N, C-alpha and C positions, 0 to 999 in steps of 0.2 A: 270462575276459573280457580281451580285448586292446584297449587304448586307445593310439592313436598320434597324435603331433603331427608331421606330416611335415616342416614347414618347419624345425624345430630338432632333429629326430630324437630325440625323447624317447618312451619307451615305458612303458606300464603305470602303476604307482604314482608314478613320478617325474614323469610328465606331469601327473597330478592334483595332486601336491604343488606343482609349479611354478605351476600355474594358481591354486591357493589362496593361495600366497605372494604372487603378483602382486595378487590381489584384496584381500588384507589390507593390503598395502603401499599401495594406492590409498586404501583406507578410512582408514588411519591418517593418510595425507597430507591427506585432506579434513578429518579431525577436527582436525588441527593447524592447518590454514588457518582453519577456522571458529572455533576457540578464539582464534587471533590476531586475527581481525576482531572478535570479541566483546570482547577485552581493549582494543582501540582504541576501539570504539564506546561502550561503557558510560561511560568517563570523559568522552568528548567530549559525549555527551548530557547528562551531569550538569552539565558546565561551561556548556553552552548553556542549560540550564534555569535555572541561577543567574543568568546574564547577562540572560535574558528577565525574570526576576523583579525584577532590580535596575534595569532600564531605566525611564526616566521615562515616565509615561503622557502621551498627547497631551492638550493643554489644550482645554477646550471653549470654543467661541466664545460670545460673549454672546447671540447670537440663539438658539443651541441651549439655553442655560440658561433663557431666557424661555419657550421652547416646552415645556420639560420639566415646568414647573409647572402648565400648564393643558392640558387636552385639548379638542379640538373634535369635535363630532359633526355630520356633514353629513347633513341630512335632505332628502328630495325626494319629489316625486310623479311617478309614471310612468303612461304610457298607451300602448296599442297603436297604432302608426301605420299599419301596412299589413295587407293580408290575409295569411292563412297561406299558406306556400309549397305546401302539398299541394293547394290548389285550382287552381293553375296547370296548364295543359295541357302535357304533355311536348313538347319540340321535335322 
């Protein structure tokens, strides 16, 4: 079996070895990048969570406090006003 990479003139097993080495180098680089992002994001999210927990809650206005204690039920009567649309003749 003859494998050739013509642009850099590698033959046989050397070409396969170089291709695998490049693949693993890219994979290791991506893993290091992902790990670095992970090391930055985890503490940042922890700090953001602590700040969110410690922030003061918005104060409720007096009108909202009054409405919270009582609920209102709106009741009504309904009737059909017009004829059904299916009885109309098409245009």
